[in-house]
Structure formats: structure tokens, C-alpha cells
C-alpha positions as CSV (number, residue, x, y, z in Angstrom):
1,X,-25.7,-40.8,15.5
2,X,-24.0,-40.7,12.1
3,X,-20.6,-42.3,12.2
4,X,-19.3,-39.8,9.6
5,X,-20.2,-36.8,11.8
6,X,-16.6,-35.4,11.7
7,X,-16.5,-35.3,8.0
8,X,-19.9,-33.5,7.8
9,X,-18.9,-31.2,10.7
10,X,-15.7,-30.2,8.8
11,X,-17.6,-29.5,5.6
12,X,-20.3,-27.5,7.4
13,X,-17.6,-25.4,9.2
14,X,-15.8,-24.8,5.9
15,X,-19.1,-23.7,4.2
16,X,-20.0,-21.5,7.1
17,X,-16.6,-19.8,7.0
18,X,-17.0,-19.4,3.2
19,X,-20.4,-17.8,3.7
20,X,-19.1,-15.4,6.4
21,X,-16.2,-14.4,4.1
22,X,-18.6,-13.7,1.3
23,X,-20.7,-11.5,3.6
24,X,-17.7,-9.6,4.8
25,X,-16.4,-8.9,1.3
26,X,-19.9,-7.7,0.3
27,X,-20.1,-5.4,3.3
28,X,-16.6,-4.0,2.7
29,X,-17.4,-3.5,-1.0
30,X,-20.5,-1.6,-0.1
31,X,-18.7,0.7,2.4
32,X,-15.9,1.4,0.0
33,X,-13.1,3.9,0.8
34,X,-11.1,3.7,3.9
35,X,-11.5,0.7,6.2
36,X,-10.9,1.1,9.9
37,X,-7.7,-0.4,11.1
38,X,-5.7,0.4,8.0
39,X,-3.5,3.4,8.5
40,X,-2.7,5.9,5.7
41,X,0.4,7.3,7.6
42,X,3.0,5.0,6.0
43,X,2.0,6.1,2.5
44,X,1.9,9.8,3.5
45,X,5.3,9.6,5.2
46,X,6.8,7.8,2.2
47,X,5.5,10.5,-0.2
48,X,6.8,13.2,2.1
49,X,10.2,11.6,2.2
50,X,10.4,11.5,-1.6
51,X,9.5,15.2,-1.8
52,X,12.1,16.1,0.8
53,X,14.8,14.1,-1.0
54,X,14.0,15.6,-4.4
55,X,14.1,19.1,-2.8
56,X,17.4,18.3,-1.1
57,X,18.9,17.0,-4.4
58,X,17.9,20.2,-6.2
59,X,19.3,22.5,-3.5
60,X,22.6,20.6,-3.4
61,X,22.9,20.6,-7.1
62,X,22.3,24.4,-7.2
63,X,24.9,25.0,-4.5
64,X,27.5,22.6,-5.8
65,X,27.3,23.6,-9.5
66,X,28.1,21.6,-12.5
67,X,30.6,18.7,-12.1
68,X,33.4,17.9,-14.5
69,X,31.7,15.0,-16.3
70,X,28.2,16.6,-16.3
71,X,26.4,18.0,-19.4
72,X,25.6,21.7,-18.5
73,X,22.4,21.6,-20.5
74,X,21.1,18.5,-18.8
75,X,20.5,19.9,-15.3
76,X,17.8,22.6,-15.2
77,X,19.6,24.8,-17.7
78,X,22.2,26.0,-15.1
């Protein structure tokens, strides 16, 4: 038996892991699009939150009117 078997075993394991990673990347690239296990919901909820906040800001501004230090021509021509 080779006395350096551990060194060769580590190298072979590293090369095997590298080969598997390469195969996985190739497979994922081929499939494209949405991978299972990755949820789209956080992005959808963040976008929805931005839309709601902008709508709320517009409604509050329309109700509140122009402030003392605000330029009347700056906000939506009100």
C-alpha cells in the first residue's frame, strides 16, 4: 500500500467534488429559469410593499395639501 495514500485520497476527493460541481452548474445552466427551492415570494412582497407605500404617500399628500416650505409646482401640479 502506498504510504502517501491520504494525500492522494484528499486530492481525488477534491477533484471529484470539483467535477460534481461542474456537472451541477452545467445542468442548472441548461435548465435555466426558476430553480426549485428558491422562492419568488420575498421579491414579490417587497415590490408590493413599495407600490403600497408610494400609493399611501400620494394619497396623504393629496389630503394634506401643500406645506409651508414646499414648492407648489413640485408636487403633481396641485
